[in-house]
ZAKOLGU-310980 format. One line per 5 residues: number of its first residue (from 1); for each residue x, y, z negated of C-alpha. Coordinates in steps of 0.1 Angstrom, whole numbers. Layout:
BEGIN
NUM> X,Y,Z; ...
//
This chain:
BEGIN
1> 1601,1890,-620; 1599,1877,-653; 1567,1875,-652; 1567,1854,-623; 1592,1833,-635
6> 1577,1821,-665; 1547,1816,-649; 1564,1795,-626; 1576,1774,-650; 1546,1771,-668
11> 1530,1757,-636; 1553,1733,-633; 1555,1721,-666; 1517,1718,-666; 1519,1700,-630
16> 1541,1673,-643; 1524,1667,-674; 1489,1659,-656; 1507,1639,-632; 1518,1617,-660
21> 1481,1611,-673; 1476,1591,-642; 1503,1572,-639; 1505,1534,-656; 1516,1526,-690
26> 1551,1515,-693; 1549,1495,-721; 1540,1458,-710; 1503,1447,-721; 1500,1424,-756
31> 1489,1388,-747; 1457,1380,-758; 1472,1347,-774; 1496,1367,-794; 1469,1388,-806
36> 1448,1361,-814; 1476,1348,-831; 1481,1381,-852; 1447,1376,-863; 1451,1338,-880
41> 1456,1342,-919; 1479,1314,-935; 1463,1291,-958; 1464,1300,-997; 1480,1273,-1023
46> 1441,1263,-1036; 1436,1251,-995; 1467,1235,-995; 1461,1216,-1026; 1426,1208,-1018
51> 1440,1194,-979; 1466,1172,-998; 1444,1158,-1022; 1417,1147,-999; 1449,1132,-979
56> 1460,1115,-1010; 1423,1098,-1016; 1419,1088,-982; 1453,1074,-983; 1446,1057,-1017
61> 1409,1040,-1007; 1413,1004,-1007; 1403,986,-976; 1376,956,-977; 1387,921,-975
66> 1384,905,-941; 1378,870,-960; 1353,860,-982; 1360,860,-1016; 1336,831,-1023
71> 1345,812,-996; 1383,825,-984; 1381,806,-956; 1351,821,-938; 1348,860,-924
76> 1334,885,-949; 1297,889,-933; 1302,933,-929; 1272,939,-951; 1284,928,-983
81> 1310,952,-993; 1312,947,-1031; 1290,974,-1042; 1267,953,-1056; 1273,933,-1089
86> 1276,901,-1083; 1286,902,-1045; 1314,882,-1036; 1312,876,-1004; 1289,847,-1003
91> 1263,845,-977; 1273,815,-950; 1240,811,-935; 1244,850,-921; 1206,861,-936
96> 1221,902,-946; 1225,914,-912; 1224,948,-921; 1222,969,-957; 1185,971,-956
101> 1183,936,-955; 1205,933,-986; 1187,953,-1005; 1158,931,-999; 1171,896,-1005
106> 1189,913,-1037; 1152,925,-1047; 1142,891,-1043; 1170,875,-1060; 1169,899,-1091
111> 1129,887,-1096; 1137,855,-1092; 1165,855,-1115; 1149,871,-1143; 1113,846,-1146
116> 1142,818,-1139; 1155,828,-1171; 1124,833,-1192; 1112,797,-1175; 1150,782,-1186
121> 1140,793,-1221; 1105,782,-1222; 1107,751,-1204; 1125,736,-1237; 1105,750,-1261
126> 1078,744,-1253; 1085,708,-1253; 1096,716,-1286; 1063,731,-1295; 1038,724,-1275
131> 1025,695,-1294; 1028,715,-1327; 1013,745,-1316; 981,719,-1298; 979,707,-1330
136> 974,736,-1350; 951,753,-1329; 930,719,-1322; 938,717,-1285; 949,686,-1262
141> 986,691,-1258; 998,696,-1223; 1026,676,-1225; 1026,639,-1211; 1031,608,-1230
146> 1068,614,-1223; 1072,649,-1237; 1071,659,-1198; 1060,697,-1190; 1035,701,-1167
151> 1050,710,-1131; 1052,702,-1093; 1068,668,-1099; 1059,660,-1132; 1022,665,-1122
156> 1000,678,-1152; 990,710,-1137; 952,704,-1139; 956,703,-1175; 962,743,-1173
161> 933,766,-1177; 927,786,-1145; 924,816,-1161; 964,810,-1170; 972,808,-1137
166> 947,848,-1128; 962,861,-1155; 995,850,-1143; 991,865,-1109; 977,899,-1121
171> 1006,906,-1139; 1031,893,-1117; 1012,914,-1088; 1013,947,-1109; 1047,947,-1116
176> 1056,940,-1079; 1035,968,-1072; 1049,991,-1095; 1088,977,-1079; 1083,988,-1044
181> 1066,1023,-1056; 1102,1019,-1074; 1122,1013,-1045; 1102,1039,-1023; 1105,1065,-1044
186> 1142,1080,-1032; 1155,1080,-1071; 1192,1082,-1063; 1196,1058,-1098; 1174,1036,-1082
191> 1188,1001,-1074; 1172,967,-1071; 1155,957,-1105; 1157,990,-1120; 1125,996,-1135
196> 1134,1019,-1159; 1121,992,-1184; 1144,991,-1216; 1126,996,-1250; 1156,986,-1269
201> 1175,1007,-1254; 1201,981,-1244; 1208,998,-1212; 1244,1014,-1213; 1248,1048,-1211
206> 1283,1049,-1193; 1287,1036,-1158; 1311,1009,-1166; 1292,997,-1195; 1260,997,-1166
211> 1282,977,-1143; 1289,951,-1168; 1251,945,-1179; 1244,943,-1141; 1267,915,-1137
216> 1260,898,-1167; 1224,897,-1156; 1230,883,-1121; 1252,859,-1134; 1229,841,-1160
221> 1199,845,-1134; 1216,826,-1111; 1228,795,-1137; 1190,800,-1149; 1180,792,-1109
226> 1202,762,-1111; 1191,752,-1149; 1155,749,-1140; 1156,733,-1108; 1180,706,-1126
231> 1151,706,-1151; 1123,694,-1126; 1144,675,-1107; 1159,655,-1138; 1127,649,-1152
236> 1110,635,-1123; 1135,610,-1119; 1143,601,-1151; 1107,602,-1168; 1120,619,-1196
241> 1118,652,-1209; 1149,675,-1210; 1144,677,-1250; 1144,642,-1253; 1172,634,-1232
246> 1201,659,-1248; 1183,663,-1282; 1211,676,-1300; 1210,713,-1281; 1174,714,-1294
251> 1168,694,-1326; 1188,696,-1357; 1224,677,-1362; 1208,649,-1388; 1176,647,-1370
256> 1190,643,-1335; 1220,616,-1357; 1191,595,-1371; 1174,594,-1340; 1204,578,-1324
261> 1209,554,-1351; 1176,544,-1349; 1179,540,-1314; 1210,517,-1316; 1234,549,-1301
266> 1248,548,-1335; 1261,518,-1356
//
């Protein structure tokens, strides 16, 4: 009897345990959203500081002006962002419609500026020394009777040997081909006019000095282009050489005063 009752208890307990295996879990399931939120780790202090620095940089980045710096009554051209030296938003005719156009025009401007600086120095020097050098070499001077250099407006270009023009064209073509190859080289340090030519080491090493040098070059080049144009027009109109019209800049002071005295300017 005792064995029967003990077996009965075991049977009841086993039946109850087996039935619990097929019953649903009474614990509520945790949502997927909750599980995903538990996997997100908080930002570290370094990541937080990096995000704050990025936000500060974006907040402190100056916005581009809407009006041109050189012509305040006109809107700033979109391509002129001030990244290039000497860029003051001057493009009233709208030539630079894109960044590529701007780079092409800057290449041309730098080349003409450098050539004009050479011409602005060579023009008066040739008027001062041409006759002396020609006399020393037993050659005919190329200046005319009024000491004016040969030019399109003054004439006299026929006095120059064709070999000289061929040499000039050859040198100019070689420099231009080299400049084009440099511009297409995808060099990160390249900018318009950077031919890597610095035999005297005058180009500064620091970024601030380089910006100053580029600005000085483009400003002097623009002034030289205006000066050469003025030389040509002045001599064509006045029929007098530049050095003879403004001798104070090209001859010793006493010689100039003596010349003025003989001409009646000084009594």
